[in-house]
Backbone as ProteinMPNN parsed JSONL, in Angstrom:
{"seq_chain_A": "MNIFKSIINSIKTFGKNTGTEKRRDRFTAKQIQLEDLAQELNLVLEGKTDFNFIGITANAYDSLFFVRNDQNFNVEFRALKKIQRPYLEPLEKFASKHNINFETEKLDKIPYLSLKTNTSITETVDLAKRIQKKVFGNTDSTKYKVIP", "coords_chain_A": {"N_chain_A": [[14.429, 15.68, -0.057], [13.733, 14.919, 2.485], [11.767, 12.964, 2.413], [13.206, 10.72, 1.698], [14.812, 10.302, 3.914], [12.856, 9.728, 5.812], [11.873, 7.372, 4.732], [14.105, 5.71, 4.938], [14.463, 5.68, 7.733], [12.032, 4.495, 8.445], [12.302, 1.972, 7.281], [14.498, 1.018, 8.676], [13.368, 0.861, 11.229], [11.339, -0.957, 10.66], [12.863, -3.212, 10.033], [14.061, -3.694, 12.517], [11.812, -4.235, 14.053], [10.773, -6.609, 12.935], [12.838, -8.285, 13.251], [13.142, -9.549, 15.672], [11.762, -12.045, 17.735], [10.339, -11.318, 19.986], [9.158, -8.839, 19.407], [7.442, -9.326, 17.32], [4.831, -9.914, 17.98], [3.714, -7.467, 18.392], [3.892, -6.044, 16.057], [2.836, -6.544, 12.92], [3.293, -6.826, 9.592], [1.179, -5.883, 6.914], [0.088, -8.182, 4.48], [0.13, -8.59, 0.974], [-0.783, -9.42, -2.421], [0.39, -8.685, -5.738], [-1.875, -8.021, -7.191], [-3.403, -6.709, -5.359], [-2.197, -4.308, -4.986], [-3.1, -1.915, -6.136], [-5.223, -1.073, -4.482], [-3.81, -0.392, -2.177], [-2.198, 1.693, -3.121], [-4.159, 3.511, -3.72], [-4.968, 4.204, -1.156], [-2.782, 5.727, -0.394], [-3.053, 7.924, -2.127], [-5.428, 8.936, -1.104], [-4.592, 9.928, 1.258], [-4.495, 8.292, 3.478], [-2.404, 6.989, 4.657], [0.639, 6.845, 6.602], [2.706, 8.199, 5.37], [3.637, 9.785, 2.207], [4.015, 7.677, 0.526], [4.367, 4.137, -0.127], [5.777, 0.904, 0.422], [6.766, -2.322, -0.863], [7.762, -5.646, -0.123], [9.012, -8.925, -0.564], [11.052, -10.432, 0.26], [14.51, -10.33, 1.213], [15.609, -8.63, -0.682], [14.008, -7.428, -2.731], [12.656, -4.963, -2.462], [10.422, -2.451, -3.322], [9.468, 0.93, -3.665], [6.71, 3.133, -3.759], [6.165, 6.243, -4.612], [4.242, 9.026, -4.042], [3.376, 11.34, -6.546], [1.915, 14.005, -7.029], [-1.073, 13.162, -8.389], [-0.152, 10.801, -9.294], [2.473, 8.247, -9.46], [5.931, 7.623, -8.651], [8.532, 5.206, -8.922], [10.703, 3.636, -6.653], [13.864, 2.302, -5.548], [15.832, 1.112, -2.938], [19.057, 0.339, -1.889], [19.49, -0.929, 0.814], [20.671, -3.04, 2.066], [23.52, -5.184, 1.609], [22.908, -7.349, -0.025], [21.059, -6.286, -1.756], [22.343, -4.536, -3.471], [23.402, -5.642, -5.947], [21.164, -5.503, -7.581], [20.748, -2.963, -8.488], [21.953, -2.318, -10.982], [20.611, -4.113, -12.879], [18.034, -2.996, -12.601], [18.446, -0.397, -13.561], [19.061, -1.033, -16.212], [16.623, -2.17, -16.97], [14.989, 0.108, -16.773], [16.177, 1.755, -18.745], [15.771, 0.18, -21.042], [13.012, 0.334, -21.231], [12.565, 2.966, -21.701], [12.419, 4.71, -19.458], [12.926, 7.467, -17.487], [15.499, 7.917, -15.081], [17.154, 8.321, -11.895], [20.15, 7.804, -10.165], [21.311, 7.87, -6.964], [22.95, 8.664, -3.817], [22.081, 8.493, -0.44], [22.91, 9.25, 2.734], [24.974, 7.372, 2.424], [23.613, 5.282, 1.318], [22.745, 3.708, -1.578], [20.3, 4.623, -3.989], [17.715, 4.191, -6.391], [15.743, 6.068, -8.433], [12.936, 5.852, -10.301], [11.565, 7.804, -12.642], [8.628, 7.727, -13.249], [5.994, 8.745, -13.118], [3.352, 7.646, -13.165], [-0.042, 6.427, -13.449], [-2.228, 4.747, -11.078], [-2.986, 2.229, -12.166], [-1.051, 1.918, -14.207], [1.234, 1.957, -12.623], [0.958, -0.36, -11.056], [1.093, -2.279, -13.105], [3.726, -1.816, -13.988], [5.132, -2.445, -11.626], [4.571, -5.189, -11.47], [5.941, -6.091, -13.77], [8.601, -5.381, -13.146], [9.034, -6.841, -10.766], [8.81, -9.429, -11.767], [10.667, -9.606, -13.994], [13.117, -8.515, -13.045], [13.471, -9.35, -10.347], [12.519, -11.944, -10.3], [10.1, -12.782, -9.206], [6.673, -13.97, -8.884], [3.173, -13.756, -9.929], [1.825, -14.84, -7.8], [3.357, -14.341, -5.598], [3.735, -13.272, -2.243], [3.707, -10.165, -0.596], [5.049, -7.974, 1.874], [3.647, -5.027, 3.136], [5.18, -1.944, 3.449], [5.955, 1.261, 4.843]], "CA_chain_A": [[15.249, 14.675, 0.558], [13.136, 14.474, 3.738], [11.048, 11.714, 2.183], [14.164, 9.631, 1.679], [15.212, 10.053, 5.297], [11.76, 9.058, 6.5], [11.824, 6.004, 4.214], [15.213, 4.973, 5.538], [14.149, 5.473, 9.141], [10.931, 3.533, 8.521], [12.833, 0.647, 6.958], [15.318, 0.6, 9.81], [12.433, 0.477, 12.282], [10.677, -2.177, 10.195], [13.828, -4.294, 10.19], [14.22, -3.966, 13.946], [10.578, -4.821, 14.583], [10.561, -7.971, 12.466], [14.044, -9.057, 13.483], [13.124, -10.27, 16.932], [10.518, -12.742, 18.026], [9.652, -10.585, 21.043], [8.401, -7.719, 18.866], [6.514, -9.728, 16.268], [3.455, -9.9, 18.441], [3.226, -6.088, 18.4], [3.963, -5.441, 14.729], [2.716, -7.492, 11.833], [3.103, -6.114, 8.334], [0.088, -6.326, 6.062], [0.561, -8.92, 3.322], [-0.699, -8.476, -0.226], [-0.224, -9.851, -3.698], [0.431, -7.514, -6.61], [-3.234, -7.658, -7.617], [-3.958, -5.855, -4.314], [-1.389, -3.095, -4.872], [-3.908, -0.745, -6.512], [-5.956, -0.631, -3.292], [-2.839, 0.237, -1.278], [-1.813, 2.964, -3.729], [-5.308, 4.402, -3.567], [-4.91, 4.722, 0.221], [-1.772, 6.791, -0.393], [-3.672, 9.096, -2.774], [-6.471, 9.45, -0.218], [-3.971, 10.435, 2.48], [-4.806, 7.373, 4.57], [-1.177, 6.327, 5.098], [1.472, 7.728, 7.414], [3.602, 8.952, 4.499], [3.12, 9.889, 0.843], [4.564, 6.535, -0.199], [4.361, 2.82, 0.511], [6.711, -0.026, -0.187], [6.447, -3.742, -0.76], [8.904, -6.555, -0.18], [8.704, -10.325, -0.307], [12.248, -11.06, 0.814], [15.541, -9.381, 1.654], [16.226, -7.845, -1.756], [13.105, -6.953, -3.791], [11.84, -3.849, -1.973], [10.093, -1.333, -4.209], [8.68, 1.975, -3.028], [5.842, 3.865, -4.671], [6.144, 7.582, -4.032], [3.214, 9.877, -4.65], [3.794, 12.491, -7.338], [0.603, 14.589, -7.28], [-2.048, 12.065, -8.454], [0.545, 9.664, -9.895], [3.527, 7.661, -8.641], [7.259, 7.247, -9.117], [8.956, 3.956, -8.304], [12.064, 3.764, -6.129], [14.517, 1.126, -4.986], [16.946, 1.468, -2.071], [19.946, -0.776, -1.56], [19.784, -0.798, 2.241], [21.494, -4.19, 2.45], [24.467, -5.591, 0.563], [22.241, -8.28, -0.928], [20.253, -5.523, -2.708], [23.177, -3.747, -4.383], [23.502, -6.182, -7.31], [19.945, -5.261, -8.347], [20.728, -1.595, -9.024], [22.27, -2.331, -12.417], [19.489, -4.649, -13.668], [16.927, -2.039, -12.594], [18.815, 0.675, -14.495], [18.906, -1.593, -17.567], [15.184, -2.28, -17.188], [14.491, 1.465, -17.025], [16.676, 2.19, -20.051], [15.093, -0.616, -22.074], [11.61, 0.758, -21.323], [12.568, 4.428, -21.852], [12.01, 5.343, -18.213], [13.967, 8.324, -16.919], [15.839, 7.519, -13.724], [18.289, 8.933, -11.21], [20.798, 6.983, -9.151], [21.974, 8.754, -6.014], [23.225, 8.087, -2.499], [21.615, 9.261, 0.709], [23.533, 8.635, 3.911], [25.767, 6.249, 1.901], [22.727, 4.23, 0.816], [22.387, 3.981, -2.967], [18.916, 4.406, -4.363], [17.361, 4.417, -7.78], [14.415, 6.65, -8.554], [12.386, 5.773, -11.653], [10.659, 8.948, -12.822], [7.574, 7.156, -14.079], [4.797, 9.589, -13.096], [2.321, 6.772, -13.711], [-1.307, 6.249, -12.732], [-2.255, 3.539, -10.258], [-2.999, 1.061, -13.048], [0.261, 1.821, -14.853], [2.208, 1.659, -11.577], [0.8, -1.78, -10.738], [1.642, -3.024, -14.245], [5.18, -1.662, -13.935], [5.607, -3.228, -10.474], [4.519, -6.602, -11.858], [7.024, -6.377, -14.72], [9.881, -5.305, -12.438], [9.147, -7.975, -9.845], [8.997, -10.652, -12.553], [11.866, -9.601, -14.828], [14.338, -8.175, -12.309], [13.611, -10.103, -9.108], [12.109, -13.328, -10.477], [8.882, -13.101, -8.463], [5.509, -14.334, -9.701], [1.918, -13.115, -9.528], [1.359, -15.403, -6.53], [4.254, -13.938, -4.516], [3.132, -12.431, -1.205], [4.566, -9.043, -0.219], [4.732, -7.195, 3.058], [3.512, -3.6, 2.862], [6.018, -1.15, 4.344], [5.973, 1.165, 6.296]], "C_chain_A": [[14.651, 14.168, 1.869], [12.391, 13.165, 3.577], [12.001, 10.533, 2.229], [14.632, 9.294, 3.087], [14.102, 9.334, 6.05], [11.61, 7.622, 6.012], [12.902, 5.17, 4.895], [14.936, 4.69, 7.01], [13.028, 4.455, 9.324], [11.426, 2.121, 8.268], [13.692, 0.135, 8.103], [14.43, 0.123, 10.952], [11.748, -0.826, 11.924], [11.599, -3.367, 10.406], [14.017, -4.676, 11.645], [12.994, -4.676, 14.492], [10.391, -6.266, 14.149], [11.744, -8.859, 12.759], [14.036, -9.843, 14.774], [11.751, -10.869, 17.172], [9.677, -11.969, 19.035], [8.752, -9.497, 20.471], [7.358, -8.137, 17.82], [5.066, -9.704, 16.716], [2.866, -8.496, 18.45], [3.188, -5.467, 17.014], [3.914, -6.53, 13.668], [2.409, -6.711, 10.561], [1.946, -6.736, 7.553], [0.675, -7.055, 4.863], [-0.43, -8.792, 2.177], [-0.033, -9.235, -1.369], [-0.304, -8.639, -4.619], [-0.944, -7.095, -7.117], [-3.916, -6.739, -6.603], [-3.246, -4.512, -4.203], [-2.19, -1.838, -5.201], [-4.673, -0.191, -5.313], [-5.026, 0.109, -2.331], [-2.411, 1.603, -1.815], [-2.943, 3.985, -3.616], [-5.356, 4.995, -2.153], [-3.889, 5.85, 0.336], [-2.365, 8.058, -0.989], [-4.731, 9.743, -1.887], [-5.906, 10.014, 1.08], [-4.212, 9.559, 3.696], [-3.605, 6.543, 5.01], [-0.338, 7.34, 5.875], [2.359, 8.637, 6.567], [2.977, 9.064, 3.111], [3.746, 8.819, -0.049], [4.241, 5.262, 0.568], [5.42, 1.989, -0.197], [6.186, -1.436, -0.064], [7.75, -4.526, -0.812], [8.441, -7.967, 0.144], [9.874, -11.022, 0.381], [13.283, -9.98, 1.128], [16.059, -8.468, 0.547], [15.275, -7.175, -2.733], [12.222, -5.774, -3.388], [11.659, -2.763, -3.032], [9.23, -0.36, -3.427], [7.925, 2.741, -4.098], [5.569, 5.221, -4.028], [5.142, 8.439, -4.795], [3.852, 11.08, -5.345], [2.498, 13.134, -7.846], [-0.424, 13.452, -7.273], [-1.458, 10.81, -9.085], [1.643, 9.178, -8.957], [4.838, 7.541, -9.405], [7.636, 5.989, -8.347], [10.409, 4.108, -7.863], [12.542, 2.453, -5.526], [15.702, 1.599, -4.17], [17.753, 0.237, -1.736], [20.399, -0.639, -0.106], [20.705, -1.908, 2.735], [22.402, -4.557, 1.285], [23.809, -6.497, -0.472], [21.421, -7.555, -2.001], [21.098, -4.816, -3.764], [23.3, -4.324, -5.785], [22.269, -5.911, -8.188], [19.848, -3.843, -8.907], [20.964, -1.594, -10.533], [21.147, -2.949, -13.257], [18.275, -3.717, -13.701], [17.206, -0.864, -13.529], [18.645, 0.199, -15.934], [17.433, -1.727, -17.93], [14.613, -0.913, -17.546], [14.928, 1.958, -18.403], [15.944, 1.482, -21.183], [13.652, -0.146, -22.306], [11.467, 2.284, -21.386], [12.018, 5.163, -20.636], [13.178, 6.186, -17.707], [14.225, 7.889, -15.488], [17.037, 8.298, -13.214], [18.831, 7.923, -10.213], [21.592, 7.916, -8.257], [22.307, 7.973, -4.749], [22.698, 9.049, -1.449], [22.129, 8.552, 1.949], [24.257, 7.341, 3.537], [24.919, 5.091, 1.385], [22.347, 4.563, -0.619], [20.891, 3.743, -3.205], [18.707, 4.81, -5.81], [15.933, 4.928, -7.807], [13.99, 6.605, -10.017], [11.318, 6.857, -11.774], [9.525, 8.535, -13.772], [6.353, 8.056, -14.202], [3.603, 8.843, -13.692], [1.081, 6.729, -12.818], [-1.223, 4.976, -11.888], [-2.168, 2.296, -11.138], [-1.643, 0.849, -13.703], [1.344, 1.448, -13.846], [2.148, 0.185, -11.191], [1.385, -2.629, -11.858], [3.168, -2.981, -14.239], [5.765, -2.481, -12.783], [5.619, -4.715, -10.801], [5.673, -6.958, -12.785], [8.387, -6.346, -14.026], [10.058, -6.517, -11.532], [9.412, -9.279, -10.606], [10.355, -10.665, -13.251], [13.153, -9.356, -14.054], [14.54, -9.092, -11.104], [13.168, -11.563, -9.206], [10.895, -13.741, -9.665], [7.737, -13.406, -9.416], [4.269, -13.581, -9.211], [1.421, -13.631, -8.177], [2.279, -15.056, -5.348], [3.509, -13.047, -3.529], [4.157, -11.416, -0.739], [4.095, -8.445, 1.094], [4.637, -5.74, 2.631], [4.326, -2.859, 3.914], [5.889, 0.303, 3.99], [4.612, 0.873, 6.823]], "O_chain_A": [[15.023, 13.087, 2.327], [12.375, 12.342, 4.491], [11.652, 9.467, 2.737], [14.826, 8.124, 3.414], [14.373, 8.429, 6.84], [11.255, 6.741, 6.795], [12.641, 4.065, 5.37], [15.156, 3.573, 7.477], [13.068, 3.645, 10.249], [11.023, 1.182, 8.953], [13.624, -1.041, 8.461], [14.709, -0.903, 11.573], [11.59, -1.704, 12.772], [11.171, -4.41, 10.9], [14.123, -5.859, 11.969], [13.109, -5.603, 15.293], [9.894, -7.076, 14.931], [11.674, -10.069, 12.541], [14.866, -10.736, 14.948], [10.723, -10.272, 16.852], [8.449, -11.964, 18.952], [7.673, -9.257, 21.012], [6.478, -7.345, 17.484], [4.168, -9.493, 15.901], [1.647, -8.341, 18.508], [2.514, -4.456, 16.815], [4.839, -7.333, 13.538], [1.393, -6.023, 10.471], [1.766, -7.954, 7.54], [1.66, -6.596, 4.285], [-1.644, -8.872, 2.363], [1.129, -9.633, -1.282], [-0.997, -7.67, -4.308], [-1.151, -5.925, -7.439], [-4.891, -6.065, -6.935], [-3.65, -3.664, -3.407], [-1.967, -0.795, -4.588], [-4.763, 1.025, -5.145], [-5.412, 1.118, -1.741], [-2.276, 2.558, -1.051], [-2.698, 5.178, -3.438], [-5.739, 6.152, -1.975], [-4.1, 6.813, 1.072], [-2.206, 9.144, -0.431], [-4.909, 10.961, -1.916], [-6.657, 10.523, 1.913], [-4.14, 10.038, 4.827], [-3.767, 5.511, 5.661], [-0.582, 8.544, 5.807], [2.722, 9.729, 7.004], [1.91, 8.503, 2.864], [3.974, 9.044, -1.237], [3.889, 5.298, 1.747], [5.89, 2.342, -1.279], [5.285, -1.718, 0.727], [8.713, -4.118, -1.461], [7.592, -8.177, 1.01], [9.706, -12.07, 1.005], [12.921, -8.815, 1.291], [16.887, -7.6, 0.824], [15.75, -6.373, -3.537], [11.132, -5.615, -3.937], [12.633, -2.229, -3.563], [8.377, -0.758, -2.634], [8.43, 2.97, -5.197], [4.843, 5.328, -3.039], [5.193, 8.556, -6.019], [4.739, 11.739, -4.804], [2.044, 12.842, -8.952], [-0.625, 12.831, -6.229], [-2.185, 9.861, -9.379], [1.743, 9.624, -7.814], [4.86, 7.38, -10.625], [7.123, 5.739, -7.256], [11.241, 4.639, -8.6], [11.759, 1.624, -5.064], [16.499, 2.405, -4.65], [17.201, -0.791, -1.343], [21.544, -0.279, 0.167], [21.433, -1.73, 3.712], [22.095, -4.278, 0.126], [24.12, -6.417, -1.66], [21.117, -8.138, -3.042], [20.6, -4.529, -4.853], [23.304, -3.557, -6.747], [22.332, -6.074, -9.406], [18.962, -3.554, -9.711], [20.237, -0.932, -11.274], [20.759, -2.358, -14.265], [17.568, -3.652, -14.707], [16.3, -0.388, -14.214], [18.142, 0.939, -16.779], [17.036, -1.435, -19.059], [13.849, -0.783, -18.502], [14.121, 2.52, -19.144], [15.546, 2.11, -22.164], [13.138, -0.215, -23.422], [10.386, 2.823, -21.154], [11.25, 6.116, -20.766], [14.285, 5.679, -17.521], [13.297, 7.535, -14.762], [17.821, 8.853, -13.983], [18.069, 7.266, -9.504], [22.446, 8.665, -8.732], [21.992, 6.789, -4.626], [22.854, 10.265, -1.563], [21.815, 7.384, 2.18], [24.161, 6.34, 4.246], [25.453, 4.033, 1.05], [21.701, 5.581, -0.866], [20.305, 2.791, -2.689], [19.42, 5.647, -6.363], [15.025, 4.295, -7.268], [14.608, 7.243, -10.87], [10.298, 6.821, -11.086], [9.48, 8.945, -14.932], [5.741, 8.128, -15.267], [2.933, 9.338, -14.599], [1.147, 6.96, -11.611], [-0.253, 4.224, -11.982], [-1.358, 1.406, -10.875], [-1.142, -0.275, -13.749], [2.269, 0.706, -14.175], [3.188, -0.45, -11.018], [2.098, -3.596, -11.592], [3.822, -4.0, -14.461], [6.791, -3.14, -12.954], [6.564, -5.423, -10.453], [6.313, -7.996, -12.616], [9.235, -7.197, -14.293], [11.116, -7.147, -11.533], [10.159, -10.134, -10.13], [11.112, -11.626, -13.116], [14.185, -9.94, -14.384], [15.652, -9.561, -10.863], [13.417, -12.341, -8.285], [10.676, -14.934, -9.453], [7.825, -13.131, -10.613], [4.316, -12.865, -8.21], [0.677, -12.936, -7.485], [1.995, -15.444, -4.215], [2.743, -12.172, -3.931], [5.321, -11.747, -0.514], [2.9, -8.413, 1.389], [5.46, -5.269, 1.846], [4.188, -3.107, 5.112], [5.708, 0.566, 2.801], [4.431, 0.757, 8.035]]}, "name": "protein", "num_of_chains": 1, "seq": "MNIFKSIINSIKTFGKNTGTEKRRDRFTAKQIQLEDLAQELNLVLEGKTDFNFIGITANAYDSLFFVRNDQNFNVEFRALKKIQRPYLEPLEKFASKHNINFETEKLDKIPYLSLKTNTSITETVDLAKRIQKKVFGNTDSTKYKVIP"}
């Protein structure tokens, strides 16, 4: 559960840092497209990130987190904002349709969905592309901020 608390704290900090013009000059999130996600996931495997996960988001509702599971990844979604809550059900349906085991829980009253994918980098990128397209309506050209 410590990973979830650190994710939540990181997101809260991220939101505070990007929410004011004064702080933007000190903190700029790296932007990528999904074709660049493999490089970012590789940094997680190499231990070159602050945590054993990274997240991506293009807007206020499509945040996905990729949590290291040995040499593979699980995919997670946290409904930190009200605008994100309606996406929990479509993500559960997506997981069920694709035979992906998942858990829906709450941590500090924040609902989150953990997709137990245990996928390689290549499989994780493919899954992220399908989720972003089918659930959130994003395209291959969408730009994402890397978080934390």
